C-alpha positions as CSV (number, residue, x, y, z in Angstrom):
1,M,0.0,0.0,0.0
2,G,1.5,3.3,-1.1
3,L,1.8,6.5,0.9
4,S,-1.0,9.0,1.0
5,R,-0.6,12.6,0.1
6,V,-0.6,13.6,3.8
7,E,2.0,11.0,4.6
8,R,4.3,12.3,1.8
9,V,4.0,15.8,3.2
10,I,4.2,14.8,6.9
11,P,6.1,11.5,7.0
12,G,5.4,11.0,10.7
13,T,1.7,10.5,10.1
14,R,2.4,7.0,8.8
15,W,2.9,5.9,12.4
16,L,-0.8,6.4,12.9
17,R,-1.6,3.4,10.7
18,G,-2.6,0.7,13.0
19,Y,-1.8,2.8,16.1
20,T,-3.4,0.6,18.7
21,G,-4.1,1.1,22.4
22,Q,-1.1,-1.1,23.2
23,F,1.1,1.4,21.3
24,V,-0.5,4.3,23.1
25,V,0.4,2.7,26.5
26,A,4.0,1.8,25.4
27,D,4.7,5.3,24.0
28,L,3.1,7.0,27.1
29,I,5.4,5.0,29.4
30,A,8.5,5.7,27.3
31,G,7.5,9.4,27.0
32,I,7.1,9.9,30.7
33,T,10.3,7.9,31.4
34,V,12.3,10.1,29.0
35,G,10.6,13.2,30.5
36,L,11.9,12.3,33.9
37,T,15.4,12.2,32.4
38,V,15.1,15.4,30.3
39,L,13.7,17.6,33.1
40,P,16.8,17.6,35.3
41,Q,19.1,17.5,32.3
42,G,17.4,20.4,30.7
43,L,17.8,22.5,33.8
44,A,21.4,21.5,34.1
45,Y,22.3,22.0,30.4
46,A,20.7,25.5,30.4
47,T,23.0,26.3,33.3
48,L,26.0,24.9,31.4
49,A,25.0,27.1,28.4
50,G,25.1,30.2,30.7
51,L,21.3,30.7,30.6
52,E,18.6,30.7,33.2
53,P,17.3,27.1,33.9
54,Q,13.9,27.6,32.2
55,Y,15.6,27.8,28.8
56,G,16.6,24.2,29.1
57,L,12.9,23.3,29.4
58,Y,12.0,25.6,26.5
59,S,14.4,23.6,24.4
60,A,13.1,20.2,25.5
61,F,9.5,20.1,24.2
62,V,9.4,21.5,20.6
63,G,11.9,19.1,19.2
64,G,10.0,16.0,20.3
65,V,6.8,17.2,18.6
66,V,8.5,18.2,15.3
67,Y,10.5,14.9,15.1
68,A,7.4,12.9,15.8
69,L,5.9,14.5,12.6
70,L,8.9,14.4,10.4
71,G,11.5,11.9,11.8
72,G,12.1,8.4,10.8
73,C,13.6,6.7,13.9
74,R,11.2,6.0,16.8
75,E,14.0,6.0,19.4
76,V,15.5,9.4,18.7
77,T,14.7,12.1,21.2
78,I,15.5,15.7,20.3
79,G,16.5,18.2,23.0
80,P,19.4,20.0,24.7
81,T,22.7,18.2,25.0
82,A,25.9,18.8,26.9
83,L,28.0,19.4,23.8
84,L,25.8,22.0,22.2
85,S,25.2,23.7,25.5
86,L,29.0,24.1,25.9
87,M,29.3,25.5,22.4
88,T,26.4,27.9,23.1
89,S,28.0,29.1,26.3
90,R,30.8,30.8,24.3
91,H,28.3,33.5,23.3
92,T,26.2,34.0,26.5
93,G,28.6,35.6,28.9
94,Y,27.9,39.2,28.2
95,G,25.0,39.3,30.7
96,G,21.6,40.9,30.4
97,E,19.3,39.8,27.6
98,S,22.1,39.4,25.1
99,G,22.9,35.9,26.3
100,P,19.5,34.3,25.6
101,Q,19.0,36.4,22.5
102,L,22.3,35.2,21.0
103,A,21.5,31.6,21.9
104,I,18.0,31.7,20.4
105,L,19.4,33.3,17.2
106,L,22.1,30.6,17.0
107,C,19.3,28.0,17.3
108,F,17.5,29.6,14.4
109,L,20.5,30.0,12.2
110,S,21.6,26.4,13.0
111,G,18.3,25.2,11.7
112,V,18.6,27.2,8.6
113,V,22.1,25.8,7.8
114,E,20.8,22.3,8.5
115,L,17.9,22.9,6.1
116,L,20.3,24.1,3.4
117,M,22.4,21.0,4.0
118,A,19.3,18.9,3.5
119,I,18.2,20.7,0.3
120,L,21.7,20.5,-1.2
121,R,22.2,16.9,0.0
122,L,25.3,17.9,2.0
123,G,24.7,15.5,4.8
124,A,27.7,13.5,3.6
125,L,29.9,16.4,4.8
126,V,29.9,14.7,8.2
127,D,31.7,11.8,6.6
128,L,34.8,14.0,6.5
129,I,35.0,13.7,10.3
130,S,36.6,10.3,11.0
131,L,36.0,8.2,14.1
132,P,39.3,9.1,15.8
133,V,38.6,12.8,15.3
134,T,35.1,12.4,16.7
135,V,36.5,10.5,19.7
136,G,39.2,13.1,20.3
137,F,36.6,15.9,20.1
138,T,34.0,14.3,22.4
139,S,36.6,13.3,24.9
140,A,38.1,16.8,25.1
141,T,34.6,18.2,25.3
142,A,33.7,15.9,28.2
143,L,36.8,17.1,30.1
144,I,35.9,20.8,29.4
145,I,32.3,20.3,30.5
146,G,33.4,18.4,33.6
147,A,35.9,21.1,34.5
148,S,33.3,23.9,34.0
149,Q,31.1,22.2,36.6
150,L,33.7,21.9,39.3
151,K,33.0,25.4,40.6
152,A,29.3,24.7,41.1
153,L,29.9,21.2,42.4
154,L,32.2,22.5,45.2
155,G,30.1,25.6,45.9
156,I,32.9,28.0,44.8
157,R,31.6,31.5,44.0
158,G,33.1,33.9,41.5
159,G,34.2,33.7,37.9
160,S,36.4,31.0,36.4
161,G,38.7,30.9,33.4
162,S,37.4,30.6,29.9
163,G,39.5,27.6,28.8
164,F,40.1,24.2,30.2
165,A,43.5,24.9,31.8
166,S,42.5,28.3,33.2
167,T,39.3,26.8,34.6
168,V,41.1,24.0,36.4
169,R,43.7,26.5,37.6
170,T,41.0,28.9,39.0
171,V,39.3,26.0,40.8
172,V,42.5,24.9,42.4
173,E,43.4,28.4,43.5
174,K,39.9,28.9,45.0
175,L,39.7,25.4,46.5
176,P,40.1,26.8,50.1
177,E,36.9,28.8,49.4
178,A,34.9,25.7,48.7
179,R,31.7,25.2,50.7
180,V,31.6,22.0,52.7
181,A,27.9,21.4,52.4
182,D,27.9,21.8,48.6
183,S,31.1,19.8,48.2
184,I,29.6,16.9,50.2
185,L,26.3,17.0,48.4
186,G,28.0,17.2,45.0
187,V,30.4,14.3,45.5
188,V,27.7,12.1,47.2
189,S,25.3,12.8,44.3
190,I,27.9,11.7,41.7
191,A,28.6,8.5,43.7
192,V,24.9,7.8,44.0
193,L,24.3,8.5,40.3
194,L,27.1,6.2,39.2
195,A,25.9,3.4,41.6
196,M,22.3,3.7,40.4
197,R,23.5,3.6,36.8
198,K,24.9,0.1,37.5
199,L,21.4,-1.1,38.4
200,K,20.5,-1.3,34.7
201,D,23.1,-4.0,34.2
202,I,21.2,-6.4,36.4
203,K,19.6,-8.9,34.1
204,T,16.5,-10.8,34.8
205,P,16.4,-14.3,33.2
206,P,13.3,-15.2,31.2
207,E,12.4,-18.1,33.6
208,A,12.6,-15.9,36.7
209,T,9.7,-15.7,39.1
210,R,7.2,-12.9,39.0
211,G,8.7,-11.3,42.1
212,R,12.2,-11.4,40.5
213,K,10.9,-9.8,37.3
214,T,9.1,-7.1,39.4
215,L,12.4,-6.4,41.2
216,G,14.3,-6.3,38.0
217,F,11.8,-3.8,36.6
218,I,12.1,-1.6,39.7
219,C,15.9,-1.7,39.4
220,W,15.7,-0.7,35.7
221,L,13.2,2.1,36.5
222,V,15.4,3.5,39.3
223,A,18.5,3.4,37.0
224,T,16.6,5.2,34.2
225,A,15.1,7.9,36.4
226,R,18.2,8.3,38.6
227,N,18.8,12.0,37.6
228,A,15.2,12.9,38.5
229,L,15.4,11.0,41.8
230,V,18.7,12.6,42.9
231,V,17.4,16.1,42.0
232,L,14.1,15.4,43.8
233,V,15.8,14.1,47.0
234,T,18.4,16.9,47.1
235,S,15.6,19.5,46.5
236,F,13.7,18.1,49.5
237,V,16.8,18.3,51.6
238,A,17.3,22.0,50.5
239,F,13.6,22.7,51.1
240,Y,13.8,21.2,54.6
241,Y,16.6,23.5,55.6
242,D,15.0,26.5,53.9
243,Q,11.9,26.0,56.1
244,R,14.2,26.1,59.1
245,G,15.7,29.4,57.9
246,E,19.0,27.8,56.8
247,R,20.7,27.9,53.3
248,P,23.6,25.4,53.4
249,F,23.5,25.0,49.6
250,I,23.7,27.3,46.7
251,L,20.3,27.0,45.0
252,T,19.2,27.4,41.4
253,G,16.9,30.3,42.3
254,T,13.7,31.4,40.8
255,V,12.7,29.6,37.6
256,K,10.3,31.5,35.4
257,S,7.0,29.6,35.1
258,G,4.7,29.3,32.1
259,I,5.0,28.4,28.5
260,P,7.3,30.7,26.5
261,D,5.6,33.2,24.1
262,F,5.6,32.4,20.4
263,Q,7.7,35.1,18.8
264,L,10.3,35.7,16.1
265,P,14.0,35.0,17.0
266,P,15.7,38.2,18.0
267,F,17.6,39.9,15.2
268,S,19.2,42.6,17.4
269,T,20.5,42.8,20.9
270,V,22.3,45.1,23.3
271,L,25.6,44.0,25.0
272,P,25.5,45.5,28.5
273,A,28.3,47.3,30.3
274,G,31.7,46.2,29.3
275,G,31.2,46.0,25.6
276,G,31.9,49.6,24.6
277,T,35.1,51.3,23.5
278,N,35.7,52.6,27.0
279,G,34.9,49.2,28.6
280,T,31.6,50.4,30.2
281,A,29.1,51.6,27.6
282,P,26.5,49.2,26.2
283,V,26.8,48.2,22.6
284,Q,23.9,47.9,20.2
285,L,24.3,44.9,17.9
286,G,22.2,44.5,14.7
287,F,21.7,41.3,12.8
288,I,25.1,41.5,11.1
289,G,26.7,42.3,14.4
290,M,25.1,39.2,16.0
291,I,26.3,37.1,13.1
292,E,29.8,38.4,13.6
293,E,29.6,37.6,17.3
294,L,28.4,34.0,16.6
295,G,31.1,33.6,14.0
296,A,32.1,30.0,13.2
297,S,29.5,28.6,15.5
298,I,26.9,29.2,12.9
299,A,28.5,26.5,10.8
300,L,30.1,24.3,13.5
301,V,27.1,23.9,15.7
302,P,24.9,22.5,12.9
303,I,27.7,20.1,11.7
304,I,28.1,18.8,15.3
305,A,24.3,18.5,15.7
306,V,24.0,16.6,12.4
307,L,26.9,14.4,13.2
308,G,25.4,13.3,16.5
309,N,21.9,13.0,15.2
310,V,22.9,10.9,12.2
311,A,25.0,8.6,14.4
312,I,22.1,8.0,16.8
313,S,19.6,7.4,13.9
314,K,22.0,4.8,12.4
315,A,22.6,3.2,15.7
316,F,19.0,2.6,16.4
317,G,17.4,2.7,12.9
318,G,20.0,0.9,10.9
319,S,20.3,1.3,7.1
320,G,16.6,2.1,6.6
321,I,17.1,5.7,7.8
322,N,16.9,8.5,5.2
323,P,19.6,11.0,6.1
324,T,17.9,13.8,4.2
325,R,14.7,13.3,6.2
326,E,16.6,13.3,9.4
327,L,18.3,16.5,8.4
328,V,14.9,18.1,7.6
329,A,13.5,17.0,10.9
330,L,16.5,18.3,12.9
331,S,16.5,21.6,11.0
332,L,12.8,22.3,11.6
333,S,13.2,21.3,15.3
334,N,15.7,24.1,15.7
335,I,13.9,26.6,13.5
336,C,10.5,26.0,15.2
337,G,12.2,25.8,18.6
338,S,13.8,29.2,18.2
339,F,10.2,30.7,18.0
340,F,9.8,29.3,21.6
341,S,13.1,30.6,23.0
342,S,15.1,27.4,22.5
343,F,18.9,27.2,22.2
344,P,20.4,24.7,19.7
345,V,19.2,21.1,20.1
346,T,20.0,17.7,18.5
347,G,19.5,14.0,19.3
348,S,20.6,12.8,22.7
349,F,22.2,9.4,22.7
350,S,21.5,8.8,26.4
351,R,17.8,9.8,26.3
352,S,17.4,7.9,23.0
353,A,18.8,4.8,24.7
354,V,16.3,5.3,27.6
355,N,13.6,5.6,25.0
356,H,14.6,2.4,23.3
357,A,14.9,0.6,26.7
358,S,11.5,1.8,27.7
359,G,9.9,0.0,24.7
360,V,8.8,3.0,22.6
361,K,6.8,2.0,19.6
362,T,6.7,5.2,17.5
363,P,8.1,8.7,17.6
364,I,4.8,9.9,19.1
365,G,6.5,9.1,22.5
366,G,8.3,12.4,22.0
367,I,5.0,14.2,22.0
368,Y,4.2,12.7,25.5
369,T,7.7,13.8,26.6
370,G,7.0,17.4,25.4
371,A,3.6,17.4,27.2
372,L,5.3,16.4,30.4
373,V,7.8,19.2,30.0
374,L,5.0,21.7,29.4
375,L,3.2,20.4,32.5
376,A,6.4,21.0,34.5
377,L,6.7,24.5,33.1
378,G,3.2,25.3,34.1
379,V,3.0,23.6,37.5
380,L,6.4,22.6,38.9
381,T,8.6,25.6,38.3
382,P,8.0,27.3,41.7
383,Y,9.7,24.2,43.3
384,F,12.7,24.2,40.9
385,Q,14.2,27.1,42.9
386,F,15.1,24.7,45.7
387,I,17.3,22.5,43.4
388,P,20.9,22.7,44.6
389,K,23.4,23.8,41.9
390,A,25.8,21.1,43.1
391,A,23.1,18.4,42.3
392,L,22.7,19.8,38.7
393,S,26.5,19.8,38.3
394,A,26.6,16.2,39.5
395,V,24.0,15.3,36.9
396,I,26.1,16.8,34.1
397,I,29.4,15.3,35.3
398,S,28.0,11.8,35.7
399,A,26.6,12.0,32.2
400,V,29.7,13.4,30.3
401,I,32.2,11.2,32.1
402,F,31.2,8.4,29.8
403,M,31.9,10.5,26.7
404,I,35.6,10.0,27.3
405,E,36.2,7.1,24.9
406,Y,39.7,6.0,26.0
407,E,39.0,2.3,25.0
408,V,39.6,3.0,21.3
409,I,43.3,3.9,21.9
410,R,44.4,0.3,22.4
411,P,43.1,-1.1,19.1
412,L,44.2,1.9,17.1
413,W,47.7,1.6,18.6
414,R,47.9,-2.0,17.6
415,C,46.4,-1.7,14.2
416,S,46.6,1.8,12.8
417,K,48.9,4.2,14.8
418,R,48.5,6.8,12.0
419,E,44.9,7.3,12.9
420,L,45.8,8.2,16.4
421,I,47.5,11.4,15.2
422,P,44.4,13.3,14.0
423,G,42.5,12.1,17.2
424,A,45.4,13.3,19.4
425,V,45.6,16.7,17.5
426,T,41.9,17.2,18.0
427,F,42.0,16.3,21.7
428,V,45.0,18.4,22.6
429,L,44.0,21.5,20.6
430,S,40.4,21.3,21.8
431,L,41.7,21.6,25.4
432,I,44.3,24.3,24.7
433,V,42.7,26.6,22.1
434,G,39.0,25.6,22.0
435,V,36.8,22.9,20.5
436,E,36.1,24.7,17.2
437,L,39.8,25.0,16.3
438,G,40.5,21.6,17.7
439,L,37.9,19.9,15.5
440,L,39.0,21.9,12.4
441,A,42.6,21.0,13.0
442,G,41.7,17.3,13.4
443,V,39.7,17.3,10.1
444,L,42.6,19.1,8.3
445,T,45.1,16.6,9.7
446,D,42.9,13.7,8.4
447,L,42.6,15.4,5.0
448,A,46.3,15.9,4.9
449,F,46.8,12.1,5.3
450,V,44.3,11.5,2.5
451,V,46.1,14.0,0.2
452,Y,49.4,12.4,1.1
453,R,48.2,9.0,0.1
454,T,46.9,10.5,-3.2
455,A,50.2,12.2,-3.8
456,R,52.2,9.1,-2.8
457,P,50.2,6.1,-4.1
458,L,51.5,2.7,-3.3
459,L,53.3,1.3,-6.3
460,T,54.4,-2.3,-6.6
461,V,57.6,-2.6,-8.7
462,S,58.8,-6.0,-10.0
463,V,60.6,-7.6,-12.9
464,A,58.6,-10.1,-14.9
465,S,59.1,-11.9,-18.2
466,T,57.0,-13.4,-21.0
467,T,56.9,-17.1,-21.8
468,L,59.7,-16.4,-24.4
469,G,61.8,-14.8,-21.7
470,T,61.5,-11.1,-22.6
471,Q,62.0,-9.2,-19.4
472,Y,60.2,-6.1,-18.5
473,I,59.6,-3.8,-15.4
474,L,56.0,-4.1,-14.1
475,I,54.7,-1.1,-12.2
476,R,51.3,-1.7,-10.6
477,P,49.5,1.1,-8.7
478,N,47.6,-0.4,-5.7
479,H,45.0,2.5,-5.7
480,S,42.0,3.0,-8.0
481,L,42.9,6.6,-8.9
482,I,46.0,8.4,-10.2
483,Y,45.7,12.2,-9.8
484,F,48.0,15.1,-10.4
485,P,49.8,15.1,-7.0
486,A,51.1,11.7,-7.9
487,V,52.8,12.6,-11.2
488,E,56.3,13.3,-9.9
489,W,56.1,10.3,-7.6
490,V,55.3,7.9,-10.4
491,R,58.1,9.3,-12.6
492,N,60.6,9.0,-9.7
493,V,59.6,5.5,-8.9
494,T,59.9,4.5,-12.6
495,S,63.4,6.2,-12.9
496,K,64.7,4.3,-9.8
497,A,63.3,1.0,-11.2
498,I,65.1,1.6,-14.5
499,K,68.4,2.4,-12.7
500,Q,68.1,-0.8,-10.6
501,H,66.9,-3.2,-13.3
502,G,68.4,-1.8,-16.5
503,N,66.9,-0.3,-19.8
504,I,64.2,-2.9,-20.4
505,P,60.5,-2.2,-21.3
506,V,58.3,-0.6,-18.7
507,V,54.7,-2.0,-18.3
508,F,52.3,0.3,-16.4
509,D,49.5,-2.0,-15.1
510,C,46.3,0.0,-15.0
511,R,43.8,-2.8,-14.3
512,L,43.2,-1.5,-10.7
513,V,43.1,2.2,-11.9
514,N,39.6,3.5,-12.5
515,E,40.3,7.2,-12.7
516,F,43.1,9.2,-14.4
517,D,43.0,13.0,-14.5
518,Y,44.4,15.1,-17.3
519,T,47.4,16.3,-15.4
520,A,48.4,12.7,-14.6
521,A,47.9,11.7,-18.2
522,T,50.1,14.6,-19.3
523,G,52.7,13.5,-16.7
524,L,52.6,10.0,-18.2
525,Q,53.2,11.5,-21.6
526,M,56.3,13.3,-20.3
527,L,57.5,10.1,-18.8
528,Q,57.1,8.3,-22.1
529,K,59.2,11.0,-23.9
530,E,61.9,10.6,-21.3
531,L,61.9,6.8,-21.8
532,E,61.9,7.2,-25.6
533,K,65.2,9.1,-25.4
534,K,66.6,6.0,-23.7
535,K,64.9,3.8,-26.3
536,I,62.7,2.2,-23.5
537,P,59.1,1.5,-24.5
538,L,56.3,2.4,-22.1
539,I,53.3,0.0,-22.3
540,V,49.9,0.6,-20.7
541,Y,48.3,-2.7,-19.6
542,G,44.6,-3.3,-19.1
543,S,43.2,0.2,-18.8
544,T,39.5,0.8,-18.5
545,S,37.6,2.5,-21.4
546,E,37.5,5.9,-19.6
547,V,41.3,5.8,-18.8
548,R,42.1,4.5,-22.3
549,K,40.2,7.4,-23.9
550,L,42.0,10.0,-21.8
551,L,45.4,8.5,-22.5
552,Q,44.7,8.2,-26.2
553,E,43.8,11.9,-26.4
554,T,46.9,12.8,-24.5
555,L,49.5,10.4,-25.9
556,K,47.9,10.3,-29.4
557,S,49.4,7.7,-31.7
558,S,52.3,6.9,-29.5
559,L,50.3,5.0,-26.9
560,L,51.3,1.4,-26.6
561,E,48.3,-0.4,-25.0
562,V,47.5,-4.1,-24.4
563,T,44.6,-5.8,-22.7
564,N,46.0,-9.2,-21.8
565,D,49.2,-11.3,-21.4
566,D,49.0,-12.6,-25.0
567,E,48.9,-9.1,-26.5
568,L,51.7,-8.1,-24.1
569,E,53.9,-11.0,-25.2
570,V,53.3,-10.2,-28.9
571,L,54.1,-6.5,-28.4
572,L,57.2,-7.1,-26.4
573,Q,58.4,-9.7,-29.0
574,E,57.9,-7.1,-31.8
575,L,59.7,-4.5,-29.8
576,S,62.6,-6.9,-29.1
577,V,63.0,-7.9,-32.8
578,T,63.1,-4.2,-33.8
579,D,65.5,-3.3,-31.1
580,G,68.7,-2.3,-32.8
581,A,70.8,-2.9,-29.8
582,G,69.8,-6.6,-29.8
583,K,69.3,-6.9,-26.1
584,H,65.9,-8.5,-26.4
585,E,66.3,-10.5,-29.7
586,L,65.1,-14.1,-29.8
587,R,68.6,-15.5,-29.8
588,E,69.4,-14.0,-26.5
589,V,66.2,-15.2,-24.7
590,I,66.4,-18.9,-25.4
591,A,68.6,-19.5,-22.3
592,P,66.3,-17.7,-19.9
593,L,63.3,-19.5,-21.3
594,L,64.9,-22.9,-20.6
595,S,66.1,-21.8,-17.1
596,P,64.0,-23.1,-14.3
597,D,64.2,-19.9,-12.3
598,R,62.9,-17.5,-14.9
599,A,60.8,-14.5,-13.8
600,P,57.0,-15.2,-13.7
601,T,54.4,-13.6,-16.0
602,I,51.7,-11.3,-14.8
603,A,49.2,-14.2,-14.6
604,E,51.7,-16.2,-12.6
605,I,52.3,-13.4,-10.2
606,E,48.5,-13.1,-9.6
607,E,48.0,-16.8,-9.1
608,S,50.8,-16.9,-6.5
């Protein structure tokens, strides 16, 4: 049965086909479970982004609704993440309304860039970011995020450095100022969260009793909702002390209640005191000024968002996922979210895993999650003011600590040490100069290796002979393409082979070569002319029709080309007979032909 017109326009409506009451219950349970995870994370990630806590909730409900209508993977949940929150925080430190306004505009522009990527089919750009670079980037980001939360975790007041090293140095210098109550609460919260996380590893065998299965379900539920439980318990503790007139913890403070107004993203803002030429006067920024302030983040944030979302979709949805549809769903989640004061969002792997484990049946579970977030904004926000900041920092640290993927180092060290270099460059520079430049440096390092392999293709050089004993130098590229950077390399390798093996015919084996550019063909022509001066023939063996056409246009009538061993033997025999020097005449090849250790033919080389 084909898709209806509505299903073509809104792909998510196909989930409504056969949507039974059983699916409603499953999606409702999964939606509430994910909601219990996203509520504390949203508050924490907004703080990480340098925004007031309610902005984390503003960012958590629109994406689920949009993705339910347009997305193709039922497990994916769209919302704030630690990585995008950190990248957003680079533009929210001016104070006043400029921070939220820049974050909201960044969300809108990220969606626009993602939509352009979908229209132009540029989703493959994320393929330029290799796994080692991704690992180095996420690991460095995890350390930066963890370091940024140490101050709140320990109850240290005052500013901290802008980079990883300066942040750690500031925390160490201010360590004597740490508040005992916040430090104990923060450390204990991390320990409890990590311990509760282990509960999900408890497996219940299929033949277990009903009581055992119930216990297993309770353990899984506690492990899944651990962030909400820790935040809830620590908030009760803070509320208890507040009723007694005591404030041992630094609290989140007032969280604005109510659903955000629907309005256009801000296209101008005012940087408060500290932005003027004298260091004190406010600065009015128009749309162009805001773009200049956001800078490279306008391109980098969407790329990172797409990279994460595509990876999650493939992990849960397999090969059936349409990357363009995922790009459209993600882009509209950001564009629509910016009308409700959202900062940039993408798919969350941890919440998607919770969604999957909860037994979600369709993306409609995201709508239930969004409804729970809206309910919290309307009813629960007066109680959010009692959440200790140390507890939110513990939630963030316990989440990002597992982003440090050190386990890939060992297999890479054993199998491909070269791939460790771009990962290490990304990791180190992300910590030293920032995640944007670190990621860019890692990608460029990877591309440099690719260019190097193109400029220095692996060439196999050997001496072979025909059945009649005519010897020749066989040069076989082990890559499918020969481009212009490799011209001088091929010429040098050929020259060295001739010096080593003598002035005998050179056979260039093109059977593995699928592409030859014009510059490389011209370089082969120059090589042929050099060999002609030494009376050495250059023969092209087994080229494809495309390569042959290019070489014929370049080398004209001087191209010596064969397609198999028989043609090669005939051609070499003709060349040896016409050789005035007499090196390869028949009378001089009878002895090598009878010798048991003669050089093998091309076919014999392949069979061995």
